[in-house]
C-alpha positions as CSV (number, residue, x, y, z in Angstrom):
1,M,0.0,0.0,0.0
2,K,1.4,3.3,-1.0
3,V,-0.1,6.5,0.4
4,L,0.5,10.2,-0.3
5,F,-0.2,12.3,2.8
6,A,-0.9,16.0,2.6
7,V,-1.5,16.8,6.3
8,S,-0.2,19.7,8.3
9,N,2.6,17.8,10.1
10,E,4.4,14.5,9.9
11,E,3.2,13.3,13.3
12,I,-0.3,12.9,11.9
13,S,0.8,10.8,9.0
14,E,3.1,8.7,11.2
15,S,0.3,8.0,13.7
16,I,-2.0,7.0,10.9
17,V,0.6,4.7,9.3
18,K,1.5,3.1,12.7
19,K,-2.2,2.5,13.5
20,Y,-3.0,1.1,10.1
21,Q,0.0,-1.3,10.0
22,K,-0.9,-2.6,13.5
23,E,-4.7,-2.9,12.7
24,Y,-4.5,-4.3,9.2
25,K,-1.1,-6.1,9.2
26,Q,-0.2,-4.4,6.0
27,I,2.9,-2.3,5.3
28,I,2.4,1.3,4.1
29,S,5.1,3.2,2.2
30,Y,4.3,6.9,2.2
31,K,5.4,10.4,1.4
32,N,4.4,13.7,3.0
33,V,3.7,16.9,1.1
34,Y,2.6,20.2,2.6
35,Y,0.9,22.2,-0.2
36,F,-2.1,21.6,-2.5
37,N,0.2,22.2,-5.6
38,A,2.7,19.7,-4.3
39,I,0.0,17.0,-4.2
40,L,-0.8,17.7,-7.9
41,K,2.9,17.7,-8.9
42,E,3.5,14.4,-7.0
43,L,0.6,12.7,-8.7
44,Q,1.7,13.9,-12.1
45,K,5.2,12.5,-11.4
46,D,4.2,9.2,-9.7
47,K,1.0,7.3,-10.6
48,T,1.7,4.4,-8.2
49,Y,-0.1,5.7,-5.1
50,D,-3.0,3.7,-3.8
51,R,-4.5,6.4,-1.7
52,V,-4.2,10.2,-1.2
53,V,-5.0,11.6,2.3
54,I,-5.5,15.3,2.4
55,S,-6.3,17.6,5.3
56,E,-8.6,20.5,4.3
57,D,-6.6,22.6,6.8
58,L,-3.3,21.9,4.9
59,E,-2.5,25.5,4.1
60,A,-3.1,28.5,6.4
61,F,-5.4,31.1,4.9
62,T,-5.0,34.9,5.5
63,N,-8.5,35.3,4.1
64,T,-11.3,34.7,6.6
65,Q,-14.1,34.6,4.1
66,Y,-15.3,31.0,4.0
67,D,-16.7,31.2,0.5
68,Q,-13.3,32.3,-0.8
69,I,-11.5,29.6,1.1
70,D,-14.0,27.0,-0.1
71,K,-13.6,28.2,-3.7
72,F,-9.8,27.8,-3.5
73,I,-10.0,24.4,-1.8
74,F,-12.6,23.1,-4.3
75,E,-10.5,24.3,-7.3
76,K,-7.4,22.5,-5.9
77,L,-9.3,19.3,-5.1
78,D,-10.9,19.4,-8.6
79,S,-7.5,19.4,-10.2
80,I,-6.2,16.8,-7.8
81,S,-9.1,14.5,-8.4
82,D,-8.7,14.9,-12.2
83,E,-5.0,13.8,-11.8
84,A,-5.9,11.0,-9.4
85,S,-8.5,9.6,-11.8
86,R,-6.0,9.3,-14.7
87,G,-5.0,5.7,-14.9
88,N,-5.8,3.6,-11.8
89,D,-8.3,6.0,-10.1
90,I,-6.7,6.8,-6.7
91,P,-9.2,7.4,-3.9
92,I,-8.9,10.7,-2.1
93,I,-9.5,10.7,1.6
94,L,-10.3,14.3,2.7
95,I,-10.1,15.2,6.4
96,C,-12.6,18.1,6.5
97,S,-12.2,21.2,8.6
98,D,-14.3,21.2,11.8
99,R,-16.8,23.7,10.3
100,R,-18.1,21.2,7.8
101,A,-21.5,19.6,8.2
102,K,-23.3,16.8,6.3
103,S,-25.5,17.8,3.3
104,E,-23.8,21.2,2.9
105,Q,-23.1,22.6,-0.6
106,M,-19.3,22.0,-0.5
107,L,-19.9,18.2,0.1
108,V,-22.3,18.1,-2.8
109,K,-19.7,19.7,-5.0
110,L,-17.0,17.3,-3.8
111,F,-19.2,14.3,-4.5
112,G,-19.8,15.7,-8.0
113,I,-16.0,15.5,-8.7
114,G,-15.7,12.0,-7.2
115,V,-14.4,12.7,-3.7
116,Y,-16.3,10.1,-1.8
117,N,-14.1,9.8,1.2
118,A,-14.5,13.1,3.1
119,I,-14.5,12.7,6.9
120,I,-16.7,15.1,8.8
121,G,-17.2,16.2,12.4
122,T,-16.7,13.6,15.2
123,D,-15.7,11.0,12.6
124,R,-12.4,12.9,12.0
125,S,-10.1,10.3,13.7
126,V,-7.1,8.2,13.0
127,D,-9.3,5.1,13.1
128,E,-11.6,6.5,10.5
129,V,-8.7,7.5,8.2
130,C,-7.3,3.9,8.5
131,R,-10.7,2.4,7.8
132,L,-11.0,4.4,4.6
133,I,-7.4,3.7,3.5
134,N,-8.3,0.0,3.9
135,R,-11.6,0.2,2.1
136,P,-12.6,3.5,0.5
137,R,-16.3,4.3,0.2
138,Y,-18.4,3.5,-2.9
139,K,-20.4,6.2,-4.5
140,K,-23.7,5.1,-2.9
141,E,-22.0,4.9,0.6
142,A,-20.7,8.4,0.1
143,K,-24.1,9.7,-0.9
144,N,-25.6,8.3,2.3
145,Y,-22.7,9.6,4.5
146,Y,-22.8,13.1,3.0
147,K,-26.6,13.1,3.3
148,I,-27.2,14.4,-0.2
149,D,-29.8,13.9,-2.9
150,S,-28.9,13.1,-6.5
151,E,-30.8,16.1,-7.8
152,D,-28.5,18.4,-5.8
153,V,-25.4,17.2,-7.6
154,S,-24.0,18.9,-10.7
155,Y,-21.4,16.8,-12.4
156,Q,-19.6,19.5,-14.3
157,S,-16.4,21.5,-13.7
158,E,-16.7,24.9,-12.2
159,N,-14.0,26.4,-14.3
160,E,-15.4,29.2,-16.4
161,N,-12.8,28.7,-19.1
162,D,-14.1,25.2,-19.9
163,V,-16.1,24.8,-23.1
């Protein structure tokens, strides 16, 4: 199992790897990156990752307007999910910030770009990350977990330059 971690510090990824290896008796080789752009570059360079674990709080924001932060995060995750789906479709496990709630618009948008493994609220734990590394959610499980309706989902890119 090969995992790309994009979390705020190495201690988090190390504790996830230790717990996973103990729990599932499977060795994880991993790499840490600390910026959204670094995730993209790493996936472009190396297509052999089995999972990508990303913390939504990866980069500090000077902007305090949540809609601007969400727009930035969504655009980055859209590019990352495009890259991760080239070839062997690498599941993205997203550790959401503590302000996220089920059935909110951001989750609907993430679902639309194929991010089925977001972790919200009290589920944000090492155990849950390990569980999703071991067995990522299917689309239907994600829809139930996110508490979203199919008619809410728009499956197109939000880039205004797209034709």
